[in-house]
Structures are given as C-alpha cells and as structure tokens.
C-alpha positions in Angstrom: 13.2 13.0 -2.5 13.7 11.8 1.1 17.2 11.1 2.1 16.9 8.7 5.0 16.0 4.9 3.7 12.7 4.0 5.7 11.8 0.3 6.4 8.8 -1.8 6.0 6.7 -1.9 9.1 4.0 -4.8 9.5 0.6 -4.5 10.8 1.7 -6.0 14.1 4.3 -3.4 14.8 2.1 -0.4 13.6 0.0 2.3 15.1 -1.1 3.9 11.8 -2.0 1.2 9.3 -3.4 -2.4 9.3 -1.0 -3.5 6.7 2.4 -3.6 5.8 3.6 -0.1 4.9 6.6 2.1 4.7 7.6 3.1 8.2 6.2 6.7 9.1 4.2 6.7 6.2 0.7 5.6 4.8 1.9 4.6 1.9 1.3 0.3 1.9 3.2 -2.3 0.2 0.2 -3.2 -1.5 -0.3 0.4 -3.0 3.5 0.4 -4.3 2.7 -2.9 -5.9 -0.5 -1.8 -7.8 0.8 1.5 -8.8 4.5 -0.1 -10.0 3.9 -3.6 -11.0 0.0 -3.5 -11.9 0.2 0.3 -12.7 1.2 3.1 -14.7 4.5 4.1 -12.6 8.0 3.2 -12.9 9.9 2.7 -9.3 11.6 6.1 -9.7 8.5 7.9 -10.6 6.7 6.4 -8.1 9.3 7.7 -5.6 9.6 10.9 -6.8 6.0 11.4 -6.8 5.5 10.3 -3.1 8.6 11.5 -1.8 10.2 8.3 -0.9 13.8 6.8 -1.5 14.0 4.5 -4.4 15.4 2.1 -2.1 12.0 2.2 -0.2 10.0 1.4 -3.5 12.2 -1.6 -4.0 12.0 -2.7 -0.2 8.1 -2.5 -0.5 8.4 -4.6 -3.9 10.6 -7.3 -2.2 8.3 -7.4 0.7 5.5 -8.0 -1.5 7.2 -11.0 -3.2 8.8 -12.4 0.0 5.5 -12.6 1.7 2.8 -13.8 -0.5 0.6 -15.4 2.0 0.6 -12.3 4.2 -0.1 -10.0 1.0 -2.7 -12.5 0.0 -4.4 -12.0 3.4 -4.4 -8.5 3.1 -6.0 -8.5 -0.4 -8.8 -10.7 1.1 -9.4 -8.5 4.2 -9.6 -5.4 1.7 -12.1 -7.1 -0.6 -14.2 -8.2 2.5 -14.1 -4.6 3.9 -15.2 -3.3 0.3 -18.1 -6.0 -0.1 -19.3 -5.1 3.3 -19.4 -1.6 3.0 -20.4 -1.4 -0.7 -24.4 -0.8 0.3 -23.1 2.3 2.2 -21.2 3.9 -0.7 -22.6 7.4 -1.9 -22.5 6.6 -5.9 -24.8 9.7 -6.7 -27.3 12.4 -6.0 -30.0 9.8 -5.1 -27.9 8.3 -2.4 -28.1 11.5 -0.1 
C-alpha cells in the first residue's frame, strides 16, 4: 500500500482529470464512491486493490459527501457525455 497520504484535487487544479480525484492518480472521487458505498468493496479492500492509503479512500468519500452540488454536476456531465456518444459505441460485430 502507498505510504504517503494524497489529497483530493478538483478539476480546476488538475491537468489529468475533469472531476475531483486522488492527487497524482486517475482514481476519481465518484469511482471511489461507486465501488465502496454503491458497490462491493470495503474501504480497506479498495485501498489495497488500487494501492492507496486507507485515508485516501476516506478523504474521497468525505469529499463526495461534503460537496453534493459539485458531485451532482459531475454525475450530470458524465450522463450527458454517455448519451451524446451512445450512437458511436461498438456493441457487436455489426457495428464494425
């Protein structure tokens, strides 16, 4: 597991992601929330699987709950992007 605790970086402070994420990583706050609170991983399992400090997982979850309006905007942008590109997705051999 990583030794140094990372901080959460917002999209405005980042050059690698367009939503809040763990500093220096492409692991988003939304992804942590989905896998831990809505998914099948406990915080410690998530930290071990993605080589994070356990504190980073809890920082991400705290950020998610401390910034509900921002996270709602992130979810909305993601849904809009998926909808906008849905017709370009390859779903089977007929799409090639």
